[in-house]
C-alpha positions in Angstrom: -3.2 -8.6 17.4 -2.3 -5.0 16.4 0.5 -5.9 13.9 3.5 -5.8 16.3 5.8 -8.8 16.3 6.1 -10.0 19.9 9.5 -11.4 21.0 9.2 -15.2 21.1 11.7 -17.9 21.9 10.7 -21.5 21.3 11.7 -23.6 24.4 10.0 -26.8 23.3 13.0 -28.0 21.3 10.9 -28.2 18.2 9.7 -25.8 15.6 7.0 -24.1 17.6 5.8 -20.6 16.8 3.1 -18.2 17.7 -0.3 -18.9 16.2 -1.5 -16.6 13.5 -5.1 -17.5 14.1 -7.5 -14.6 14.6 -4.6 -12.2 14.4 -6.0 -8.7 14.0 -9.6 -9.7 14.7 -10.4 -7.8 17.9 -14.0 -7.8 17.0 -15.6 -6.8 20.4 -15.0 -4.2 23.2 -12.0 -5.6 25.2 -11.7 -2.8 27.8 -11.7 -5.2 30.7 -7.9 -5.4 30.6 -7.7 -1.6 30.9 -10.1 -1.5 33.8 -8.4 -4.2 35.7 -4.9 -2.7 35.2 -6.0 0.9 36.1 -8.6 0.5 38.8 -7.8 -2.8 40.4 -4.0 -3.2 40.1 -3.3 0.6 40.1 -1.1 0.4 37.0 -0.1 3.4 34.9 -1.5 1.8 31.8 -0.3 4.4 29.3 3.3 3.9 30.5 3.4 0.2 31.4 1.1 -1.2 28.7 0.8 1.4 25.9 -0.8 -1.1 23.4 -3.6 -1.8 25.9 -4.1 1.9 26.4 -4.2 2.4 22.6 -6.9 -0.2 22.2 -8.9 1.4 25.0 -8.6 4.8 23.4 -9.8 3.4 20.0 -12.4 1.1 21.6 -15.9 0.3 20.4 -19.3 0.8 22.0 -21.9 -2.0 22.5 -22.9 -1.5 18.8 -19.9 -1.8 16.4 -19.2 -2.7 12.8 -17.6 -6.0 11.8 -17.2 -6.2 8.1 -20.3 -4.8 6.4 -22.6 -5.7 9.3 -23.4 -4.1 12.7 -22.9 -6.3 15.7 -24.4 -6.0 19.2 -22.3 -6.8 22.2 -25.3 -7.2 24.4 -27.0 -9.9 22.3 -29.4 -12.4 23.8 -26.9 -15.3 23.8 -24.0 -13.2 25.1 -20.9 -12.3 23.2 -18.2 -14.7 22.0 -16.0 -14.0 25.0 -18.3 -13.0 27.8 -21.8 -13.6 29.1 -24.6 -11.1 29.3 -23.7 -10.4 32.9 -20.4 -8.9 31.8 -21.3 -5.5 33.2 -21.1 -6.7 36.8 -17.3 -6.9 36.5 -17.0 -3.2 35.9 -15.1 -1.5 38.8 -17.2 0.8 40.9 -14.8 3.7 40.1 -16.4 3.9 36.7 -19.4 5.5 38.3 -17.4 8.6 39.0 -15.9 8.8 35.5 -17.3 10.8 32.6 -17.6 7.9 30.2 -18.6 8.6 26.6 -19.9 5.6 24.7 -18.2 5.3 21.3 -20.8 5.5 18.4 -21.2 3.1 15.6 -18.8 3.8 12.7 -20.2 5.7 9.7 -19.6 2.9 7.3 -17.7 -0.3 6.5 -14.5 1.5 5.7 -11.9 1.1 8.4 -10.5 4.5 9.4 -6.8 4.3 10.0 -7.1 6.9 12.8 -8.8 4.1 14.8 -7.8 0.8 13.2 -4.3 1.6 12.0 -1.3 0.9 14.2 2.0 2.5 13.0 5.1 0.3 12.7 8.4 2.1 12.5 9.5 5.7 12.5 8.5 6.2 8.9 4.8 6.1 9.8 2.9 8.7 11.9 -0.7 9.2 13.0 -1.9 12.7 12.0 -5.0 14.9 11.8 -5.4 17.6 9.2 -7.1 21.0 9.5 -10.4 19.5 8.3 -10.4 16.9 11.2 -9.5 14.0 8.9 -7.4 11.4 10.7 -4.8 9.5 8.6 -1.5 7.8 8.7 1.4 9.4 6.9 3.9 6.9 5.4 7.3 8.4 4.4 8.2 6.5 1.2 11.8 7.5 1.6 12.1 5.5 4.8 12.5 1.7 5.0 10.1 1.3 7.9 7.0 3.3 6.6 4.5 0.7 7.6 1.0 0.6 9.2 -1.0 -2.4 10.3 -4.7 -2.4 9.8 -6.8 -4.7 12.0 -10.3 -6.1 11.8 -10.1 -6.6 8.1 -13.0 -8.8 6.8 -12.7 -9.9 3.2 -15.7 -10.9 1.1 -15.9 -14.4 -0.5 -12.5 -14.8 -2.2 -13.6 -17.5 -4.6 -14.1 -14.7 -7.2 -13.2 -11.0 -7.6 -12.7 -9.5 -4.1 -11.7 -5.9 -4.4 -10.1 -4.0 -1.5 -10.0 -0.2 -1.7 -7.4 2.0 0.0 -8.1 5.8 0.3 -4.8 7.6 -0.3 -3.4 11.1 -0.9 0.0 11.8 -2.5 2.1 14.6 -3.9 4.2 12.3 -6.0 4.4 8.7 -7.3 5.3 5.8 -5.0 4.6 2.1 -4.5 2.3 0.6 -1.9 3.2 -2.9 -0.7 0.5 -5.1 0.9 1.4 -8.0 3.1 -0.1 -10.3 5.8 2.4 -9.3 8.5 5.3 -6.9 8.9 7.8 -9.8 8.2 6.1 -11.5 5.3 6.8 -10.6 1.7 4.1 -8.5 0.0 1.4 -10.5 -1.7 0.6 -7.6 -4.0 1.8 -4.1 -4.9 0.0 -1.0 -6.1 1.7 1.8 -8.1 0.5 5.1 -6.6 0.1 8.1 -8.9 0.4 11.7 -7.9 -3.1 12.5 -6.7 -2.3 16.2 -6.4 -3.0 16.3 -2.7 -6.6 15.0 -3.2 -8.0 11.8 -1.6 -8.4 9.0 -4.2 -9.1 5.3 -4.0 -6.6 2.7 -5.2 -7.5 -0.9 -5.2 -6.2 -4.5 -5.4 -7.9 -7.9 -5.8 -7.5 -10.6 -3.1 -9.3 -13.3 -5.0 -7.8 -16.7 -4.1 -6.8 -17.3 -7.7 -4.5 -14.2 -7.5 -3.6 -14.2 -3.8 -3.6 -17.8 -2.4 -2.9 -16.6 1.1 -4.0 -13.1 2.0 -4.4 -13.7 5.7 -7.6 -13.2 7.6 -8.0 -10.0 9.7 -4.7 -8.1 9.4 -3.1 -6.2 6.5 0.2 -4.4 6.6 0.7 -1.5 4.2 4.2 -0.2 3.3 5.1 2.9 1.2 8.3 2.6 -0.8 10.0 3.6 -4.1 9.1 7.2 -3.9 10.4 10.6 -2.8 7.1 11.7 -1.2 4.8 10.9 1.6 1.7 8.7 1.3 -1.3 9.6 3.4 -3.7 6.7 4.1 -7.1 7.5 5.5 -9.0 4.3 5.3 -9.3 0.7 4.0 -12.4 -0.8 2.5 -12.0 -4.6 2.8 -15.1 -5.3 0.7 -15.1 -2.8 -2.2 -17.2 -4.9 -4.6 -20.2 -2.8 -5.6 -18.7 0.3 -4.1 -15.7 0.8 -6.4 -16.2 0.1 -10.1 -12.6 0.5 -11.5 -11.8 0.4 -15.1 -9.8 -2.6 -16.5 -7.0 -2.7 -19.0 -6.7 -5.3 -21.7 -3.0 -5.8 -21.0 -3.6 -6.3 -17.2 -2.0 -4.3 -14.4 1.4 -4.1 -16.0 3.1 -4.5 -19.3 6.7 -4.7 -20.5 7.2 -3.4 -24.1 10.2 -3.0 -26.4 10.2 0.1 -28.6 12.7 1.3 -31.2 14.3 4.7 -30.6 13.2 7.2 -33.2 10.2 5.1 -34.4 6.6 5.8 -33.4 5.1 3.3 -31.0 1.3 3.0 -30.7 -0.8 0.7 -28.5 -4.5 0.5 -27.7 -4.6 0.1 -23.9 -8.0 -1.6 -24.1 -9.7 0.4 -21.4 -13.1 -0.9 -20.3 -15.0 1.1 -17.7 -18.4 0.0 -16.2 -20.0 3.4 -16.3 -17.8 4.8 -19.2 -16.8 7.8 -17.0 -13.0 7.8 -17.0 -10.1 9.9 -17.9 -6.5 9.0 -18.5 -3.3 10.9 -17.5 0.3 9.9 -17.8 2.8 10.5 -15.0 6.5 10.2 -14.9 6.4 9.5 -18.6 8.8 10.6 -21.4 8.0 14.0 -23.0 7.1 12.4 -26.3 4.6 10.0 -24.7 0.9 10.7 -24.9 -2.3 9.0 -24.0 -5.5 9.9 -25.9 -9.0 10.0 -24.4 -10.0 6.7 -26.2 -7.1 4.8 -24.5 -4.6 5.0 -27.3 -1.0 5.3 -26.1 1.6 6.9 -28.5 5.3 7.3 -28.0 8.4 8.1 -30.1 11.3 7.1 -27.8 14.6 8.9 -28.0 16.1 7.9 -24.7 15.4 6.0 -21.5 11.7 5.6 -20.8 10.7 5.8 -17.1 7.6 4.1 -15.8 4.2 5.7 -16.7 1.0 5.6 -14.8 -2.5 7.0 -15.4 -5.5 7.6 -13.2 -9.2 7.5 -13.4 -10.8 9.7 -10.8 -12.0 9.0 -8.2 -10.0 5.7 -8.3 -6.5 5.1 -9.6 -4.7 2.2 -11.2 -1.1 1.3 -11.9 -0.1 0.9 -15.5 2.7 -0.3 -17.8 6.4 -0.1 -17.5 8.3 0.9 -20.7 11.4 -0.9 -21.7 13.4 0.4 -24.6 17.0 0.4 -25.9 18.9 3.6 -25.6 20.3 5.2 -28.7 24.1 5.3 -29.2 25.6 8.4 -27.7 27.7 8.8 -30.9 25.4 8.0 -33.8 22.0 8.4 -32.3 21.1 4.9 -33.6 19.9 1.9 -31.7 22.8 -0.4 -31.1 21.1 -3.6 -32.1 24.2 -5.3 -33.5 27.0 -3.5 -31.6 28.7 -5.5 -29.0 28.9 -4.6 -25.3 32.6 -3.6 -25.7 31.8 -0.7 -28.1 34.6 0.4 -30.4 38.4 1.1 -30.1 40.2 4.3 -30.9 41.3 4.5 -34.5 45.0 4.5 -33.8 47.3 5.1 -30.9 48.9 8.6 -30.6 52.2 9.6 -29.2 51.7 11.5 -26.0 53.0 15.1 -26.0 55.3 16.3 -23.4 53.5 17.1 -20.1 50.3 15.3 -21.2 49.0 11.9 -20.4 48.3 9.4 -23.1 44.7 9.2 -24.1 42.8 6.2 -22.9 43.0 3.2 -25.1 41.1 0.0 -25.3 37.3 -0.6 -25.4 34.8 2.0 -24.4 31.9 0.5 -22.6 28.4 1.8 -23.6 25.7 -0.4 -22.1 23.1 -0.6 -24.9 20.1 -1.4 -22.7 18.5 0.7 -20.0 15.3 0.0 -18.2 
């Protein structure tokens, strides 16, 4: 339910597996397990059952958020799992405890300090000097993952935006998956936010993501030399985030000729018209104008470029170009992979090795 993969061995002789139904839901206060373990069975819960202790620490009060609505545990018909007389099962020792009832969340955004469960050594729960709780994902590690529970998407028959509040000091990639062992169903190119909190987003519409899961999302930071801080996830961002769109879509592969100018209108459309564009990790000769025009005169390998539109960010095109010849400076359109041979063999001088003969290999394409 929290994103961990429990060990499971199928002894039925068939193809049985653990059900994924309701995984990550945990929609109501489930502190009864903690009470029974601690006060009735006398178990050191933090040591023997750390996941139960974590859920208790991050538990809800009788009023709690589920999606965009506020639910009441003590409703007239009772909750989904207990009757209205649930309170009589409380152990009497609670009367001696200084119990603080958790308040209702500030909004529909899921704070990762509460709803995020770190997976692997590349992820850590932290709190900054301003009191902001977040999960830090080390993009240089293979296991920088965090599972976010109680995710409630909107109707996915049309656009269904999901916002993630991040902070970076460099570029990286954020992978989004149903579980820690599934392949990501989408990726988000993260720009360098300069240490400021910004929203990135992705769309889980069924036409784009046939199977996005139900109540659990696993985020993984990769392909970077920085750390990615994640503070919250907004499962229904429609109407809250109004991101710009690009005529070429979220990514684009282009072929440009070295030494020749390349210009492209990115076709930026923004609902409120308030956006700015900025290139990152781009070649020195690449520029993007305020009206969304991209210009470039390639001379060498072109790395990926991304631009941002505060307070939200969006991944952008990758650039593919042929590298110029190291000898002539021209694009090797017609030259073969084997390059050229030396003009003539030379007689080696005494005490010197013969110069290398045969083909020189200059790969004409770089990405």
